[in-house]
Backbone bond lengths (Angstrom), bond angles and torsions (degrees), N, CA, C in turn:
res aa  C-N    CA-C-N  psi(-1)  N-CA   C-N-CA  omega(-1)  CA-C   N-CA-C  phi
1 M - - - 1.508 - - 1.469 110.42 -
2 F 1.311 120.18 128.17 1.447 126.15 -177.55 1.499 109.86 -83.12
3 M 1.373 117.54 125.77 1.423 122.25 174.73 1.519 110.74 -104.71
4 S 1.290 117.04 134.36 1.417 123.04 178.72 1.574 110.85 -72.23
5 A 1.341 114.98 140.92 1.465 119.20 178.57 1.504 110.77 -76.93
6 T 1.318 114.44 -15.36 1.520 119.15 179.90 1.508 109.06 -88.46
7 P 1.357 117.42 130.39 1.438 118.44 177.79 1.548 111.82 -61.82
8 R 1.277 115.84 151.26 1.486 120.89 -178.47 1.499 113.48 -58.07
9 Y 1.327 116.11 -41.94 1.519 118.25 177.41 1.476 111.59 -63.04
10 Q 1.338 122.18 -32.72 1.429 124.20 177.01 1.474 111.07 -68.82
11 E 1.338 116.11 -43.08 1.469 120.43 176.28 1.523 111.99 -57.10
12 I 1.329 114.92 -43.14 1.470 121.35 178.53 1.560 111.11 -64.90
13 A 1.301 116.57 -46.83 1.443 120.65 176.84 1.523 110.88 -59.07
14 N 1.363 118.45 -42.79 1.405 119.49 178.53 1.534 112.49 -64.19
15 D 1.351 115.82 -38.87 1.448 117.31 178.10 1.497 112.62 -69.35
16 L 1.256 117.62 -38.85 1.501 120.93 178.45 1.536 108.40 -65.29
17 R 1.374 116.69 -40.66 1.470 118.88 178.80 1.541 111.00 -60.95
18 R 1.388 115.72 -40.46 1.406 120.01 177.23 1.560 111.76 -64.15
19 R 1.279 116.45 -40.55 1.459 121.40 179.46 1.594 110.22 -67.26
20 L 1.295 117.28 -34.29 1.449 119.48 172.70 1.513 110.22 -64.88
21 A 1.277 117.24 -47.34 1.529 122.58 -178.51 1.587 108.60 -62.30
22 D 1.336 117.40 -35.20 1.454 119.79 179.90 1.510 112.19 -78.55
23 G 1.310 118.58 0.43 1.437 119.57 175.67 1.549 114.58 85.12
24 E 1.267 118.28 6.36 1.525 121.90 177.61 1.531 110.72 -58.78
25 F 1.296 116.14 -41.16 1.436 121.91 -178.94 1.568 107.54 -122.81
26 P 1.289 116.96 98.41 1.488 117.09 -179.03 1.525 112.29 -74.36
27 V 1.335 116.16 165.10 1.493 119.21 177.66 1.477 108.51 -57.51
28 G 1.371 115.69 135.78 1.425 121.88 179.32 1.537 113.02 96.42
29 S 1.298 117.37 -19.18 1.460 119.18 -178.69 1.510 109.74 -85.52
30 A 1.316 114.64 159.85 1.498 124.55 -179.51 1.564 110.35 -87.10
31 L 1.301 116.24 139.00 1.475 119.67 170.74 1.543 105.87 -75.41
32 P 1.284 118.76 159.39 1.472 119.34 169.94 1.490 108.90 -61.18
33 G 1.297 113.55 153.85 1.507 119.88 -179.43 1.520 111.33 -63.88
34 I 1.344 115.70 165.00 1.476 120.47 179.56 1.493 112.22 -54.27
35 S 1.322 116.75 -46.07 1.508 119.46 -176.24 1.526 110.13 -65.75
36 A 1.301 118.12 -36.27 1.474 120.79 176.84 1.543 110.24 -64.39
37 L 1.368 114.92 -41.81 1.429 119.28 -176.62 1.536 109.39 -72.04
38 Q 1.282 117.45 -36.15 1.489 121.72 174.09 1.498 109.10 -55.62
39 E 1.314 117.70 -48.32 1.470 122.91 -178.29 1.481 109.55 -65.99
40 E 1.348 118.33 -43.28 1.420 121.51 -175.64 1.551 111.66 -66.08
41 Y 1.314 116.44 -40.27 1.510 122.39 179.86 1.477 111.25 -92.32
42 D 1.282 119.22 -1.03 1.433 121.81 176.66 1.578 113.56 57.40
43 V 1.331 112.92 51.46 1.451 120.65 179.22 1.578 107.46 -122.24
44 P 1.352 117.95 133.38 1.453 119.70 -174.18 1.536 114.22 -79.12
45 G 1.322 115.76 -32.68 1.480 117.94 -173.32 1.558 114.63 -97.03
46 L 1.284 112.08 147.46 1.470 118.88 177.90 1.483 112.38 -63.67
47 N 1.365 116.84 -36.40 1.483 122.30 -176.28 1.486 115.62 -56.88
48 T 1.344 117.36 -35.79 1.446 120.82 -179.95 1.538 110.50 -60.35
49 I 1.334 112.67 -48.36 1.452 116.28 -179.46 1.578 112.30 -68.81
50 R 1.311 115.76 -37.89 1.445 120.61 177.05 1.491 112.70 -62.96
51 Q 1.355 117.47 -39.25 1.484 120.36 177.35 1.520 109.43 -67.51
52 A 1.277 117.13 -38.09 1.530 120.20 177.15 1.510 110.31 -61.63
53 E 1.332 114.74 -46.15 1.489 119.14 -177.29 1.533 109.33 -69.09
54 A 1.377 118.10 -32.80 1.434 119.36 177.93 1.518 112.77 -62.73
55 I 1.319 117.38 -35.63 1.440 122.39 177.47 1.539 108.74 -60.89
56 L 1.354 114.28 -52.07 1.513 119.75 -179.36 1.542 111.10 -63.81
57 Q 1.306 116.97 -35.96 1.460 120.06 176.02 1.521 111.52 -63.56
58 D 1.347 116.10 -43.15 1.507 117.43 178.26 1.528 112.03 -65.39
59 E 1.356 116.69 -25.80 1.441 119.74 178.08 1.572 111.17 -84.98
60 G 1.300 118.47 2.36 1.468 121.49 178.33 1.522 112.23 74.87
61 L 1.343 118.42 21.85 1.422 118.78 -179.51 1.498 115.95 -92.47
62 I 1.305 115.88 -28.27 1.451 123.49 -177.30 1.550 110.96 -137.13
63 A 1.294 116.43 159.10 1.470 118.55 176.81 1.567 108.19 -149.17
64 P 1.339 115.15 125.99 1.441 116.52 177.82 1.556 111.13 -76.86
65 E 1.351 114.80 146.77 1.458 118.52 172.98 1.496 106.79 -125.71
66 Q 1.333 115.42 122.56 1.471 122.91 -176.57 1.474 111.95 -46.46
67 G 1.332 120.82 124.22 1.429 122.58 174.20 1.516 114.71 78.25
68 R 1.303 120.04 -5.51 1.465 121.20 -174.71 1.544 110.26 -117.60
69 G 1.320 117.90 -35.54 1.408 119.82 -176.38 1.501 113.39 130.62
70 T 1.324 116.97 -171.27 1.470 120.05 177.21 1.548 110.34 -110.68
71 F 1.297 113.36 130.57 1.465 118.68 -173.22 1.542 112.79 -116.11
72 V 1.332 113.94 149.44 1.447 120.61 179.28 1.539 108.30 -78.40
73 T 1.337 114.98 125.47 1.455 119.85 -178.26 1.560 114.26 -115.02
74 G 1.358 112.59 -8.55 1.461 117.50 -179.46 1.491 107.28 -166.84
75 L 1.331 113.06 165.50 1.493 121.56 178.48 1.535 110.30 -115.61
76 P 1.309 114.12 147.73 1.511 116.27 177.32 1.509 110.29 -61.39
77 Q 1.349 116.23 145.10 1.413 120.50 175.72 1.507 109.90 -86.26
78 P 1.299 117.23 140.23 1.505 118.07 177.92 1.529 109.98 -60.38
79 V 1.278 117.18 139.07 1.453 126.17 -178.73 1.545 107.65 -86.27
80 G 1.325 117.73 134.01 1.441 121.34 168.12 1.444 115.96 85.07
81 N 1.383 119.54 7.99 1.483 119.10 178.36 1.515 105.84 -119.34
82 E 1.322 117.95 57.28 1.428 120.81 179.31 1.491 115.28 -61.78
83 H 1.273 118.60 -32.51 1.549 122.46 178.19 1.468 108.91 -60.78
84 A 1.341 118.34 -45.32 1.443 119.96 -178.03 1.506 110.49 -69.47
85 L 1.291 118.25 -38.46 1.439 123.04 177.70 1.510 110.33 -63.29
86 R 1.304 118.57 -46.22 1.487 122.98 178.86 1.477 109.96 -61.08
87 K 1.353 120.40 -41.15 1.436 122.27 177.49 1.512 112.46 -64.37
88 E 1.332 116.00 -41.36 1.481 118.70 176.71 1.560 111.18 -63.84
89 L 1.353 118.68 -40.61 1.412 119.31 177.17 1.500 113.41 -66.89
90 E 1.280 117.89 -36.15 1.461 119.88 175.40 1.514 109.51 -61.77
91 E 1.317 119.59 -44.76 1.437 123.94 178.14 1.532 111.55 -57.70
92 I 1.340 114.42 -43.34 1.490 117.77 178.39 1.526 111.19 -66.08
93 K 1.349 113.91 -38.87 1.534 117.29 176.61 1.508 111.28 -59.31
94 V 1.312 117.89 -42.79 1.467 121.91 178.40 1.502 110.59 -63.10
95 A 1.325 117.25 -46.81 1.452 121.96 179.19 1.557 110.98 -61.42
96 L 1.312 117.64 -42.58 1.461 120.21 179.64 1.524 111.41 -65.33
97 T 1.339 116.43 -39.94 1.443 121.92 178.66 1.525 110.62 -61.74
98 A 1.361 116.88 -42.88 1.423 121.62 178.05 1.560 111.72 -64.93
99 A 1.324 113.70 -42.57 1.434 119.57 178.16 1.530 112.83 -61.88
100 Q 1.390 114.41 -42.17 1.449 120.27 178.68 1.522 111.89 -62.92
101 S 1.267 115.07 -41.66 1.452 122.41 175.03 1.519 113.88 -60.15
102 A 1.328 117.93 -47.45 1.436 124.73 175.83 1.539 111.76 -61.24
103 L 1.293 117.16 -40.72 1.416 122.55 178.08 1.506 110.83 -63.66
104 A 1.325 116.29 -44.02 1.495 120.95 -179.05 1.476 108.22 -63.29
105 R 1.384 119.36 -41.89 1.497 120.82 178.43 1.499 111.72 -61.76
106 A 1.389 116.37 -43.56 1.446 121.40 -177.22 1.518 108.08 -64.22
107 L 1.303 117.23 -44.05 1.502 119.12 178.25 1.509 115.41 -59.54
108 R 1.390 113.56 -39.12 1.493 118.17 177.42 1.523 110.69 -61.55
109 H 1.344 118.13 -38.27 1.453 120.19 -176.84 1.517 110.51 -73.42
110 L 1.288 120.20 -20.46 1.453 122.05 -178.10 1.526 111.29 -84.94
111 K 1.318 119.97 -12.22 1.460 122.59 -177.37 1.493 109.46 -77.18
């Protein structure tokens, strides 16, 4: 029998990350509960799912809310497309500069 070198919790975290990137769980939506994920991934213990979720939480992709569930707070960034990311960030910088300028003009008129 072949055993994977990757721990099961890491495999689950990788799959959940892929599902986030694919849009299955948009930002603001709740992940399925731990028991549902245990069943879906066929793992008996809570800790395997908790470890997988801890990885995604450390990456800023999900956040647990006591008594409510675990919610998507971010999406994984595509790997290897730094040029596209740099272009998007430059566009955001231009938009923020324009917004800052408009805000300054509006504040001057309010004085």
